N, C-alpha and C positions, 0 to 999 in steps of 0.2 A: 491364395494365401488367406488364412483366417485372421481377422483382427479383432481386438477388444479394447474398450476404454478401461480406465482404472477400476471403475465399479465392476465391470464385467470380469476383469482379472481376479478381483477379490472373490467374486461368486464362484469362479472356476476353482480357486484354491480351497474354498469351503467344501466343494463337492468332491475333492480328491480323497479317496479312502486310505491312501498310503500313510503309514506312521511318519514318514519323512515330511509330510505336510503339517504335522501337529504343531511344530514351533510357529509356523505362520498363522495357523488357526488360533493359537493362544494369543499371539500378538494382535490379531484382528479383534478377538474378544476383549482384550484389555483396552484397546483404542476405543471400541464401541462403548465399553463401560465408562471410560473417561468422558466421552462425549455426553452420555446420559447425565453424569455428575455435573458437567458444565451447564447443561440445560436447567438442572435443578438449582445450581449455584453459579451464576455467571462470573463471579469473582474468581473462581477456580481457573477459568479460561485465561484471565488476565495474568494470574500467577504462573500458569504454565507457559504463556507466551514470554514473560520475562525470563523464566528459567531457560527456555529454548535459546533466546538471544544471548544469555550469559554463557551457555554451553558452547555457542558458536564463537565466543571470544569478543563480543562487543563490550565496550566499556559502559559502566553504570550510567554515566552522564548522557551517553548516546541513547541508551535504553529508555531513560526517562523521557527524552524528546520524542523518540519513536512511539512510545506508548501514548503520549499526549497527542501526537499526530493521528494515531488510530482513533482516538476519541473525537478529535476535531472532524475527521473524515466521516465517522458514524453520525455525528450531529448534522453534517451537510447532507448525507444521503437520506437521513430521516426527513429532513426539510424538503428535499426533492420529491420524496414519496408523497408527502402531504400536498404537494403542488402539482400533482398529475404527471410527473416525469416517470416514464416507464423504465424499469430496471435494466441492467446490463448494457444494451446498445446505447440508449440515450444517456446513461450515466457516463459511458465512455466518451461520448461526444462532448458533454459538458466538462468533463475532466480535461480533455484535450484543449478546450478553450481556456480554462484556468491556467494550465501549464504553459500554453503558448504565450499568454499575456504575462505570466510570471517570469519565465525563463527564455522565451523566444523559441521554444521547442515543444512539440507535442510529446506525450510520454513515450511513444514508439521511437521518435527521433532521439529523445534523451537516452533511451536504452541503447540505441546504436552508438551514441556519443560515448557512453560508458562501457561499450563492448559487452552488453548483457544480452542474454537470449530469453530464457523463460523466467529468469529471476524477477522478484518483486523490485521495482525501481527504488522505492523508498528505503528498502533494506540496504541499498548501496549508496545512499546519500550521506554527506557529511552534516555536521551540526547546522551550518548556515543554510544548506539546501533544504533540510527538514524544516527549519524555522520559516523560510520563505514559502514553502509548500503549505504549511499551516496557515500562514498569513493570508495567502490567496484563497484557501478554502474557507477560513473563518470570515473573511471579508465578503465572500460570495454568499454565505449563509445569512449574514447580517443584511446585505442588500436585498436578497430574495424576500426575507421577512418584512423589511421596512417598506418595500414597494409592492408587496403582495403579488409576486409573480405567479403565473399559472401556465402550465404546459411547457413544451420544449422551447419554442421561439423566445418567450419572455425570459425563461431561465438561462437561455444561451446568452442573452444580453447581460444578465446579472453575473454570469460566469466570466464574461469578458471584462466587466467592470471590476469584479472582485480580484481577478488575476492582475489587472492593471495597477491596482493598489499595491500589490506585492511587487510587481514589475518595476514600478517607479521607485519603491524603497530599495530594491536590489540594485538598480542602476545608480542611485544616489550613493549607496555604500561602496560600489565598485569605483565610482569617480573619486570618492574621498579616501578610500583605502589603497587605490591603485592596484587592486587584485580582483580577478573574476571570482564570482560566487560558484558558478558551475564548474565542476572539476571532473576529469575523466577517471579519477581514482575510484576504486570500489572495494568491496570485501570478498571478491572472488579469490579462491585459493591460488597462490602463486608459489611454486617450488617449495611446498610444505609450509609456507608462511603466508599469513594474510598481509596484503598490501594495505597498510594502515591509512585511514582517512585523516586528513589534516583537520 
């Protein structure tokens, strides 16, 4: 059986001479053009992301928090890059440390908790889950900058400390409100309606 990744499939579509492939080729050309526009004007990417969330039915207040969370995350990964953290695998290790200290679950455990598969975890968080995620990541950035962490081991300690700031705040809120912050609810389609996050 022959297999291809997403990029490979797009290349195959581009090479098909059939007129039936034209709508796909036009779509690929449009998406490529939009990507070039976003490189020239990054603000367009933000506007498109907002429009995408709106089209999926997310409320405006949620979209604002999600967009802010994306900015907080970008600031953190930029800081990691400056501090000698290798992308992808090491980012995942540090993210898991923050999440574990914040919520008591790694992102993969959290996805199982919410019954998610390939979906983006943050796209299925409620307001409080997003806020505590941001707090853990922002605290980690601040700690890494202030103690001048270098490399994975030092940044791992900073990630644990940053996540624990958010974790302590979460536990305090749960104790005082009598309600858990982490919820199994998500935005996956359910019987033609979205299960609304509280």
